[in-house]
C-alpha positions in Angstrom: -31.4 66.4 113.4 -34.7 65.0 114.7 -36.9 62.9 112.6 -39.5 65.7 112.5 -36.8 68.1 111.3 -35.6 65.7 108.6 -39.2 65.2 107.3 -39.8 69.0 107.3 -36.5 69.5 105.3 -37.5 66.8 102.8 -40.9 68.4 102.3 -39.3 71.8 101.8 -36.9 70.4 99.2 -39.7 68.6 97.5 -41.8 71.9 97.4 -38.8 73.8 96.0 -38.3 71.2 93.3 -42.0 71.4 92.4 -41.7 75.2 92.1 -38.7 74.8 89.9 -40.5 72.3 87.7 -43.5 74.6 87.5 -41.3 77.5 86.5 -39.6 75.4 83.8 -43.0 74.3 82.5 -44.2 77.9 82.4 -41.0 78.9 80.5 -41.6 76.1 78.0 -45.2 77.2 77.5 -44.1 80.8 76.9 -41.4 79.7 74.5 -43.8 77.6 72.6 -46.2 80.6 72.3 -43.4 82.9 71.1 -42.1 80.3 68.6 -45.7 79.7 67.4 -46.2 83.4 66.9 -42.9 83.8 65.0 -43.8 80.9 62.8 -47.3 82.3 62.1 -45.8 85.7 61.2 -43.3 84.0 59.0 -46.0 82.1 57.2 -48.0 85.3 56.7 -45.0 87.1 55.3 -44.1 84.3 52.9 -47.7 84.0 51.8 -47.8 87.8 51.2 -44.6 87.7 49.2 -45.9 84.9 47.1 -49.1 86.6 46.4 -47.4 89.9 45.4 -44.9 88.0 43.3 -47.7 86.1 41.6 -49.5 89.3 41.0 -46.5 91.0 39.6 -45.9 88.1 37.2 -49.4 87.3 36.1 -51.7 89.9 37.4 -53.8 92.5 35.6 -52.4 95.7 34.3 -54.2 98.7 35.8 -55.5 101.9 34.4 -53.4 104.8 35.5 -54.9 106.9 38.3 -54.2 110.5 38.9 -54.2 113.7 36.8 -52.4 113.6 33.4 -51.7 116.2 30.8 -53.2 115.3 27.3 -51.3 112.6 25.4 -50.6 112.5 21.7 -48.3 110.5 19.4 -45.8 112.1 17.0 -45.1 110.8 13.5 -41.9 109.0 14.7 -43.8 107.1 17.4 -42.8 109.1 20.4 -45.4 110.2 22.9 -46.0 113.8 23.9 -47.6 114.6 27.3 -48.3 118.3 27.6 -51.1 120.8 28.3 -52.4 122.8 25.3 -49.9 125.5 24.3 -47.0 124.2 26.5 -44.0 123.8 24.3 -41.1 124.7 26.7 -39.3 123.6 28.7 -39.2 120.3 26.9 -38.2 117.1 28.8 -37.2 114.2 26.6 -37.0 110.7 28.2 -35.1 108.0 26.4 -35.9 104.6 27.9 -35.9 100.9 27.3 -38.5 98.8 29.0 -36.1 96.0 29.8 -33.7 98.5 31.6 -33.7 98.1 35.4 -32.5 101.7 35.9 -35.4 102.9 33.8 -37.8 101.1 36.1 -36.0 102.7 39.1 -36.3 106.1 37.5 -40.0 105.5 36.9 -40.4 104.5 40.6 -38.5 107.5 41.9 -39.4 110.3 39.5 -42.2 109.1 37.2 -45.0 110.7 39.2 -43.0 113.9 39.4 -42.7 114.0 35.6 -46.5 113.5 35.3 -47.2 116.1 37.9 -45.1 118.7 36.2 -46.8 118.1 32.9 -50.3 118.1 34.4 -49.5 121.5 36.0 -48.4 122.9 32.6 -44.8 123.4 33.8 -43.2 121.2 31.1 -43.7 119.4 27.8 -42.7 115.7 28.1 -41.6 113.6 25.2 -41.3 109.8 25.8 -38.9 108.2 23.4 -38.8 104.4 24.0 -36.2 102.5 21.9 -34.3 99.2 21.7 -31.0 99.8 23.6 -30.2 96.1 24.1 -29.9 95.2 20.4 -26.5 93.7 20.8 -27.3 91.8 24.1 -27.8 88.0 24.2 -31.4 86.7 24.5 -33.7 86.9 26.3 -32.7 90.5 27.1 -32.5 91.5 23.4 -35.9 90.0 22.6 -37.6 91.4 25.7 -36.2 94.9 24.9 -37.5 94.7 21.3 -40.9 93.2 22.0 -41.8 95.7 24.6 -40.8 98.7 22.5 -42.8 97.4 19.6 -45.8 96.7 21.8 -45.6 100.2 23.2 -45.8 101.7 19.8 -48.9 99.7 19.1 -50.8 101.3 22.0 -53.2 104.3 21.4 -51.7 107.5 22.8 -54.5 108.0 25.4 -53.7 104.5 26.9 -50.0 104.9 26.7 -49.2 105.9 30.3 -51.2 102.9 31.6 -49.3 100.5 29.3 -46.0 102.2 30.1 -46.8 101.6 33.9 -47.5 97.9 33.1 -44.3 97.3 31.2 -42.2 98.5 34.1 -44.4 96.8 36.7 -44.0 93.4 34.9 -40.4 94.0 33.8 -38.7 90.6 33.7 -35.5 90.1 35.6 -32.4 90.5 33.4 -31.6 87.1 31.8 -35.1 85.7 32.4 -37.8 85.2 29.8 -40.6 87.7 29.8 -42.7 90.1 27.7 -44.4 87.1 26.0 -46.7 88.3 23.1 -49.8 86.9 24.8 -49.0 88.9 28.0 -48.3 92.1 26.0 -51.7 91.7 24.4 -53.5 90.9 27.7 -52.1 94.0 29.4 -53.4 96.1 26.6 -56.9 94.6 27.0 -56.7 95.1 30.8 -56.3 98.8 30.4 -59.2 99.1 27.9 -57.6 98.7 24.4 -60.4 97.1 22.4 -59.2 97.7 18.9 -58.6 94.2 17.3 -55.7 95.7 15.3 -53.8 96.1 18.6 -53.3 92.3 18.9 -52.3 92.0 15.3 -49.9 94.9 15.7 -48.2 93.2 18.7 -48.1 89.6 17.5 -47.2 90.5 14.0 -44.4 92.8 15.1 -45.8 95.5 12.9 -43.8 98.3 14.6 -40.3 96.7 14.2 -39.3 99.2 11.5 -40.5 102.1 13.6 -38.5 100.8 16.6 -35.4 100.5 14.4 -35.8 104.1 13.3 -36.3 105.4 16.9 -33.3 103.4 18.0 -31.2 104.8 15.3 -32.3 108.3 16.2 -31.4 107.7 19.9 -28.1 106.1 19.3 -26.8 107.8 16.2 -28.4 111.3 16.2 -28.7 112.0 19.9 -25.7 109.8 21.0 -27.7 108.1 23.8 -25.5 105.4 25.3 -27.4 104.4 28.4 -30.9 104.5 29.8 -32.6 106.3 31.2 -31.2 109.4 29.4 -33.1 112.6 30.0 -32.7 115.9 28.1 -34.1 119.2 29.2 -34.3 121.6 26.3 -31.7 119.6 24.6 -29.3 119.5 27.5 -28.5 116.1 29.0 -29.3 116.0 32.7 -27.0 114.5 35.3 -28.1 111.2 36.8 -28.3 112.7 40.3 -30.9 115.1 39.0 -32.8 112.5 37.0 -33.4 110.3 40.0 -34.3 113.1 42.4 -37.8 114.5 42.3 -36.8 117.8 43.9 -33.7 118.1 41.7 -35.8 117.6 38.6 -38.4 120.1 39.7 -35.6 122.7 40.4 -34.1 122.2 36.9 -37.5 122.5 35.2 -38.2 125.7 37.2 -34.8 127.1 36.3 -35.3 126.3 32.6 -38.8 127.9 32.6 -37.3 131.1 34.2 -34.5 131.3 31.5 -35.5 133.9 28.8 -36.3 132.2 25.5 -34.1 133.1 22.6 
């Protein structure tokens, strides 16, 4: 090979090596951009989760939005949600605010229950009680405190407070439902009566909760939550957690001739 040919071959190898180095540098830049983007997205996701988690733990309770049938409290402390003159079908909801399944029921079917009542298709009776009386603390205390606080709430504010108790429900086994928070959430939704705070912090509804719990466990034989009755008949769990299934059962009950 002539000298000129050797020099040309060397230049070509050098040029090829430079192209390979340039390609590797480009790949590194692209990889750096991609990794940077992934890290940025991850930071945003983590920050969002932390914000939501903080909001769920220490945020404000919110006034319920959307149509609701009129609310009233019965002598035993239960809450009725029904349009004037609607007495049947009657949907009874036994729940404990520390119960994760109750929170899931509210998430899946709560708005359906409210809609049916607002449309005059059903009378709803909410019966909160203290299911976890034999459980270790803090589950036992959370269950009792939340039920007592719910009975301190004026009827017209009850759904908003009901929403807050499930929204801020503590994880099983963790501390939660502190008296100061239970009072704060009431103020957040517009409860201005100073007797509300005294009612919550003084556990003034403990006897009422005990009576409601006895009614649920002994009289109605409720052994889990949520337990839902339609005109006295216990509904299957698959119906309870399915909006369409619940609507169908209520429609069927309404179509059944009254005895």
